[in-house]
C-alpha positions in Angstrom: 0.0 0.0 0.0 2.8 2.4 0.9 4.7 1.6 -2.3 1.5 2.3 -4.3 1.0 5.7 -2.5 4.7 6.6 -3.3 4.3 5.7 -6.9 1.1 7.8 -7.2 2.9 10.7 -5.5 5.8 10.4 -7.9 3.6 10.3 -11.0 1.6 13.4 -9.7 4.9 15.2 -9.0 6.2 14.4 -12.5 2.9 15.6 -14.1 3.1 18.9 -12.3 6.8 19.4 -13.3 5.9 18.6 -17.0 3.0 21.0 -16.9 5.2 23.7 -15.3 7.8 23.2 -18.0 5.2 23.6 -20.8 3.7 26.6 -19.0 7.0 28.4 -18.8 7.1 31.3 -21.3 10.3 32.7 -22.7 10.9 36.4 -23.6 11.3 35.3 -27.3 7.8 33.7 -27.3 6.3 36.9 -25.9 7.9 39.1 -28.7 5.8 42.0 -29.9 4.6 45.5 -29.1 2.5 46.1 -26.0 0.7 49.1 -24.5 0.8 49.1 -20.7 -2.7 48.8 -19.3 -4.0 50.3 -16.0 -6.0 47.1 -15.6 -3.7 44.5 -14.0 -0.9 46.9 -13.5 0.4 48.8 -10.4 3.4 50.9 -9.6 4.2 50.8 -5.9 7.0 52.3 -3.9 8.3 52.4 -0.4 10.9 54.5 1.5 12.4 53.1 4.8 12.2 55.2 8.0 14.9 55.4 10.7 13.9 53.1 13.5 11.9 50.8 11.2 8.8 50.9 9.1 8.4 52.7 5.8 6.3 55.2 3.9 4.5 53.3 1.2 2.5 54.5 -1.8 1.5 54.0 -5.4 0.8 55.9 -8.6 -2.7 55.6 -9.9 -2.0 57.0 -13.4 0.8 55.9 -15.8 1.2 54.9 -19.4 3.8 53.4 -21.6 4.9 50.8 -24.2 7.0 47.7 -24.1 8.5 46.2 -27.3 10.1 42.8 -27.0 12.4 41.9 -29.9 12.1 38.2 -30.9 15.6 37.8 -32.2 17.6 39.9 -29.7 16.3 41.0 -26.3 19.0 43.7 -26.4 16.9 45.5 -29.1 13.8 45.5 -26.9 12.5 48.8 -25.6 10.6 50.1 -22.5 9.0 53.6 -22.3 7.0 54.4 -19.2 5.5 57.7 -18.0 4.2 58.2 -14.5 2.0 61.1 -13.5 3.1 62.1 -10.0 -0.1 64.1 -9.3 -1.7 60.6 -9.0 0.5 59.6 -6.0 -1.4 58.1 -3.1 -0.4 56.8 0.3 -3.8 56.6 1.9 -3.2 59.9 3.8 -4.3 63.1 2.1 -1.8 65.2 4.0 1.2 63.1 2.9 -0.2 62.9 -0.7 -0.4 66.7 -0.9 3.2 67.0 0.5 4.5 64.5 -2.0 2.8 66.4 -4.9 4.2 69.7 -3.6 7.5 71.4 -4.8 9.3 69.8 -1.9 9.1 66.4 -3.5 7.6 65.7 -7.0 6.6 69.3 -7.9 3.7 67.8 -9.9 2.5 71.3 -10.9 5.7 72.1 -12.7 6.9 68.6 -13.5 3.8 66.7 -14.4 5.6 63.6 -15.7 8.3 61.2 -14.5 9.6 59.2 -17.5 11.7 56.1 -17.9 13.1 55.2 -21.3 15.3 52.2 -21.7 18.8 52.4 -23.3 19.5 48.7 -23.1 17.9 45.4 -22.2 20.1 42.5 -21.2 18.5 39.1 -20.9 19.5 37.5 -17.6 17.4 34.3 -18.0 14.6 32.7 -20.1 12.0 35.0 -18.5 14.1 37.8 -17.0 16.1 40.9 -18.0 18.1 43.8 -16.6 16.7 47.1 -18.1 19.0 50.1 -18.0 17.8 53.5 -19.1 17.2 57.1 -18.3 14.8 58.3 -15.7 13.7 61.9 -15.9 12.1 63.6 -12.9 11.9 67.3 -11.9 13.9 68.1 -15.0 16.9 65.9 -14.0 17.8 62.8 -16.1 19.9 60.0 -14.5 20.7 56.4 -15.4 18.8 53.8 -13.6 18.4 50.0 -13.6 15.4 47.8 -13.1 15.0 44.0 -13.1 12.0 42.6 -15.0 10.6 39.1 -14.8 8.0 37.9 -17.3 5.1 36.4 -15.2 2.5 35.6 -17.9 1.9 35.8 -21.6 -1.0 34.8 -23.7 -4.4 35.9 -25.1 -2.8 39.1 -26.5 -1.3 40.2 -23.2 1.8 40.0 -21.0 2.6 40.8 -17.4 6.0 41.7 -15.9 7.1 42.0 -12.3 9.6 44.9 -12.2 11.7 45.9 -9.2 14.4 48.6 -8.7 16.0 51.1 -6.3 16.3 54.8 -7.0 18.2 57.4 -5.0 15.7 60.3 -4.6 18.4 62.9 -3.9 19.6 62.6 -7.5 16.3 64.2 -8.5 16.2 66.9 -5.8 13.8 65.0 -3.6 15.9 64.5 -0.6 13.6 66.3 1.9 13.4 64.3 5.1 16.8 62.5 4.9 18.2 60.9 7.0 14.9 60.3 8.9 13.6 58.8 5.7 15.9 56.8 3.5 17.4 58.2 0.3 16.5 54.9 -1.4 13.1 54.4 -3.0 12.2 50.8 -3.6 10.0 50.2 -6.6 7.8 47.1 -6.9 5.7 47.1 -10.1 3.4 44.8 -11.9 3.1 45.9 -15.5 0.4 44.4 -17.7 0.5 45.0 -21.5 -2.0 44.5 -24.3 -0.6 43.6 -27.7 -1.1 46.2 -30.4 
């Protein structure tokens, strides 16, 4: 009886492994042009605080395009625009402060833009994206890591992470009480077309 149970467990494990292997999607298979959709996407950030905890928030409005080159991931492109007036932390007072000229200066700098300069494949479904981030009139090189999470039915979804030093963009108010490092954690869903 025990031998039969072990055999069934081994067959079930093999079936799951085979299904996972067939379900794995490569960047090459996801090749194409995609428009980032608000549905299924989010751009979240957090900034650590001295003594523990963090300030966390998200941007409600953003747009962009992703182009994945079938033959060479290095020729792929990412272009994302974030609208800082849409920042939300769940506290109106903090949201207003972040939109003010002390941080994003959303009235005079209504867009934060990232445009890739290079995409380097790091695995079947992952890439390191290097590019130029422009905020408050300052443009600096930044890096983000992208992992393809799903592809099919005319859409894709990437999990993207990265760290940005806010002082490089004139947003260092509150340091050292609040960290200079902004951690980004994004899910970007795109529709083909």
